[in-house]
C-alpha positions in Angstrom: 28.5 190.2 -45.4 28.1 187.5 -48.1 24.8 186.6 -46.3 23.4 190.2 -46.6 24.3 190.4 -50.6 22.8 186.8 -51.0 19.4 187.6 -49.3 19.3 191.7 -50.4 16.0 191.1 -52.0 14.3 189.5 -49.1 15.7 191.7 -46.5 14.6 194.9 -48.5 10.9 193.2 -48.9 10.8 192.3 -45.3 12.2 195.8 -44.4 9.9 197.8 -46.5 6.8 195.8 -45.3 7.7 196.2 -42.0 8.1 200.1 -42.2 4.7 200.2 -43.8 3.2 198.2 -41.1 4.6 200.7 -38.7 3.5 204.0 -40.6 -0.2 202.6 -40.9 -0.1 201.3 -37.1 1.1 204.7 -36.1 -1.4 206.8 -38.4 -4.4 204.7 -37.0 -3.3 204.8 -33.3 -2.7 208.8 -33.5 -5.6 209.5 -35.6 -8.3 211.0 -33.2 -11.7 209.2 -32.8 -14.9 210.8 -33.5 -16.5 212.2 -30.5 -15.1 212.9 -26.9 -13.1 210.3 -25.0 -13.4 210.1 -21.1 -10.0 211.9 -20.6 -11.4 214.9 -22.6 -14.7 215.0 -20.7 -12.8 214.9 -17.3 -10.2 217.6 -18.5 -13.6 219.7 -19.5 -15.1 218.9 -16.0 -11.9 220.0 -14.2 -11.6 223.4 -16.6 -15.2 224.2 -15.5 -14.7 223.8 -11.5 -11.3 225.6 -11.9 -13.1 228.6 -13.4 -15.8 228.4 -10.7 -13.1 228.3 -8.0 -11.3 231.3 -9.6 -14.2 233.3 -10.2 -14.8 233.4 -6.5 -11.1 233.8 -5.8 -8.4 236.5 -6.7 -7.0 237.1 -10.3 -3.6 236.0 -9.7 -4.1 232.2 -10.0 -6.3 232.8 -13.1 -3.4 234.2 -15.0 -1.1 231.5 -14.1 -3.6 228.8 -15.3 -4.0 230.5 -18.8 -0.1 230.2 -19.2 -0.3 227.0 -18.4 -3.1 225.9 -20.8 -1.1 227.6 -23.5 2.0 225.8 -23.0 0.2 222.5 -22.7 -1.8 223.4 -26.1 1.6 224.0 -28.1 2.8 220.6 -26.4 0.1 218.7 -27.7 0.1 220.4 -31.3 3.9 219.8 -31.4 3.4 215.9 -30.5 0.6 215.6 -33.0 3.0 216.9 -35.8 5.8 214.6 -34.5 3.7 211.6 -35.0 2.6 212.8 -38.6 6.4 213.2 -39.5 7.0 209.8 -38.2 4.2 208.2 -40.1 5.1 210.1 -43.5 8.7 209.1 -43.0 7.9 205.4 -42.1 5.6 205.3 -45.1 8.3 206.9 -47.5 11.0 204.6 -46.5 8.6 201.4 -46.7 7.7 202.1 -50.2 11.0 202.7 -51.3 12.4 199.6 -49.7 9.5 197.8 -51.5 10.0 199.6 -54.8 13.9 198.9 -54.8 13.4 195.3 -54.0 11.4 194.8 -57.1 13.8 196.4 -59.5 15.3 193.9 -61.7 19.3 193.6 -61.3 21.4 193.5 -64.1 24.6 191.2 -64.1 27.5 193.0 -65.3 
């Protein structure tokens, strides 16, 4: 416990810097790139092929696919929001720890 009290400033600065680095890394990792990725192109091709097959077949499988697509879209949006919240919280804690470590301490 004595070690933590002696090195509190250094620990807070390291922790704050680490939280900021994590926040920026998550932000730039999650931020979508411009243009289409290979996965998006492949998904579009599969959707086009499935649409061609369902036009030949019956209507029962078509309604099933719409429900799945809606669920997957909702899941994707939820994951994007969670990563945004993680980034925001990480950066707030990082700035807080760094700011607190630079506040001069009074000896009383």
